[in-house]
C-alpha positions as CSV (number, residue, x, y, z in Angstrom):
1,M,0.0,0.0,0.0
2,K,1.2,3.5,-0.7
3,K,1.9,5.9,2.1
4,K,-1.3,8.1,1.7
5,T,-3.5,5.0,1.4
6,S,-2.1,3.4,4.5
7,L,-2.3,6.7,6.4
8,F,-5.8,7.3,5.3
9,F,-6.8,3.7,6.1
10,G,-5.3,3.9,9.6
11,I,-6.9,7.2,10.4
12,S,-10.3,5.9,9.1
13,L,-10.0,2.8,11.3
14,V,-9.3,4.9,14.4
15,I,-12.2,7.4,13.7
16,I,-14.7,4.6,13.0
17,A,-13.6,2.7,16.1
18,I,-13.9,5.8,18.3
19,S,-17.4,6.6,17.0
20,V,-18.5,3.0,17.7
21,I,-17.2,3.2,21.2
22,Y,-18.9,6.5,21.7
23,R,-22.2,5.2,20.3
24,S,-22.1,1.9,22.3
25,R,-22.0,3.9,25.6
26,T,-25.8,4.3,25.1
27,F,-26.4,0.6,25.0
28,P,-28.2,-0.8,28.1
29,S,-26.3,-2.7,30.7
30,F,-27.0,-6.3,31.3
31,I,-27.6,-7.1,34.9
32,M,-28.4,-10.6,36.2
33,S,-28.8,-11.5,39.8
34,G,-27.4,-8.1,40.8
35,K,-24.2,-8.7,38.8
36,K,-23.2,-6.5,35.9
37,L,-22.3,-8.8,32.9
38,A,-21.1,-8.1,29.4
39,G,-24.0,-6.5,27.6
40,P,-24.8,-5.6,24.0
41,G,-21.9,-3.1,23.9
42,F,-19.2,-5.7,24.7
43,F,-18.6,-7.1,21.2
44,P,-18.7,-3.8,19.4
45,N,-16.3,-2.3,21.9
46,L,-14.0,-5.3,21.7
47,L,-13.8,-5.0,17.9
48,S,-13.3,-1.3,18.2
49,Y,-10.3,-1.6,20.5
50,G,-8.9,-4.0,18.0
51,L,-9.5,-1.5,15.2
52,I,-7.8,1.2,17.1
53,V,-4.7,-0.9,17.6
54,T,-4.8,-1.9,13.9
55,G,-5.4,1.7,12.8
56,F,-2.4,3.0,14.8
57,Y,-0.3,0.2,13.4
58,E,-1.2,1.2,9.9
59,I,-0.5,4.9,10.6
60,L,2.9,3.9,12.1
61,L,3.8,1.8,9.1
62,A,2.8,4.6,6.7
63,L,4.9,7.1,8.6
64,R,7.9,4.8,9.0
65,S,8.0,3.7,5.3
66,G,9.0,7.2,4.2
67,K,7.8,6.4,0.7
68,V,6.4,9.3,-1.3
69,S,3.0,8.4,-2.7
70,E,2.5,8.7,-6.4
71,R,-1.2,9.6,-6.0
72,S,-1.7,13.3,-6.2
73,S,-5.4,13.8,-6.5
74,L,-8.7,12.3,-5.5
75,S,-9.4,11.1,-9.0
76,D,-6.1,9.2,-9.1
77,Y,-7.0,7.7,-5.7
78,L,-10.4,6.6,-6.9
79,K,-9.0,4.8,-10.0
80,D,-7.7,2.0,-7.8
81,W,-10.2,-0.9,-7.5
82,G,-9.2,-1.6,-3.8
83,N,-9.8,2.1,-2.8
84,Q,-13.1,2.1,-4.6
85,N,-14.1,-1.0,-2.7
86,V,-13.2,0.5,0.7
87,L,-15.3,3.6,0.0
88,I,-18.2,1.5,-1.3
89,I,-18.2,-0.7,1.7
90,I,-18.0,2.2,4.2
91,G,-20.8,4.0,2.3
92,S,-22.9,0.8,2.2
93,L,-22.5,0.3,5.9
94,F,-23.8,3.8,6.6
95,L,-26.7,3.2,4.3
96,Y,-27.3,-0.2,5.9
97,V,-27.6,1.3,9.4
98,I,-29.9,4.0,8.1
99,L,-32.2,1.6,6.2
100,L,-32.3,-1.3,8.6
101,E,-35.2,0.0,10.7
102,K,-37.2,1.2,7.8
103,M,-36.8,-1.7,5.4
104,G,-36.2,-4.5,7.9
105,Y,-33.4,-6.9,8.5
106,I,-34.2,-9.4,5.7
107,I,-34.5,-6.9,2.8
108,T,-31.7,-4.7,3.9
109,T,-29.2,-7.4,4.7
110,F,-30.1,-9.3,1.5
111,L,-29.6,-6.2,-0.7
112,F,-26.4,-5.2,1.2
113,S,-24.8,-8.6,1.0
114,S,-25.8,-9.3,-2.6
115,L,-24.6,-5.9,-3.9
116,L,-21.2,-6.2,-2.1
117,M,-20.7,-9.8,-3.2
118,I,-21.5,-8.9,-6.8
119,R,-19.1,-5.9,-6.5
120,M,-16.4,-8.4,-5.3
121,K,-17.0,-10.3,-8.6
122,T,-18.7,-13.4,-7.2
123,G,-21.3,-13.3,-10.0
124,W,-25.0,-12.5,-9.8
125,I,-26.3,-16.0,-9.2
126,R,-23.8,-17.0,-6.6
127,G,-24.0,-13.6,-4.8
128,T,-27.8,-13.7,-4.5
129,V,-28.0,-17.3,-3.5
130,V,-25.2,-17.0,-0.8
131,S,-26.8,-13.8,0.5
132,A,-30.2,-15.5,0.8
133,V,-28.7,-18.5,2.6
134,V,-26.7,-16.2,5.0
135,V,-29.8,-14.1,5.7
136,F,-31.9,-17.2,6.4
137,L,-29.2,-18.8,8.7
138,I,-28.8,-15.6,10.7
139,M,-32.6,-15.2,11.0
140,A,-32.9,-18.8,12.2
141,L,-30.0,-18.4,14.6
142,F,-31.1,-15.1,16.2
143,V,-34.9,-15.3,16.0
144,K,-35.5,-19.0,16.6
145,L,-32.5,-20.0,18.8
146,F,-31.6,-16.9,20.7
147,R,-35.2,-15.4,20.5
148,I,-33.8,-11.9,19.5
149,Q,-36.2,-9.9,17.4
150,L,-34.6,-8.3,14.4
151,P,-36.1,-5.3,12.7
152,Q,-39.1,-6.2,10.5
153,G,-39.4,-3.0,8.5
154,F,-42.4,-1.6,6.7
155,L,-43.4,-5.0,5.3
156,N,-43.4,-6.8,8.7
157,I,-41.4,-9.8,7.4
158,S,-40.2,-12.3,9.9
159,L,-39.6,-16.0,10.3
């Protein structure tokens, strides 16, 4: 990776992780028998701390490499397939969070997963079939086994 890309990537990881930690502070605590246990914020916080470490590692590598990046403009940066994918995934995640409550888990996750798999060149058929299977398995796991209600959206679709 070039210096600017690694630096940008590292800074992005740290910013995303800090925003997740900040947001997860509002998650409710899980108290059982008077003991405070790991609640819904535990896993996002754990991942965020890992992202912070990884982000600082990327920043350190970028600064220590001393290589001068050949990319001088945003249009040059966007020509790279990998950079496009990073931006598409980040943008899709923001859209996913916004649309999840309105459209429901099944529709939003299926569209999100299908579009990203097709973008990653898995093909239309394989991307949609794998996405449908993943959505069904996650629904079965969370709704039937763990009894966690996932957003149903305006169509009220559930298992």
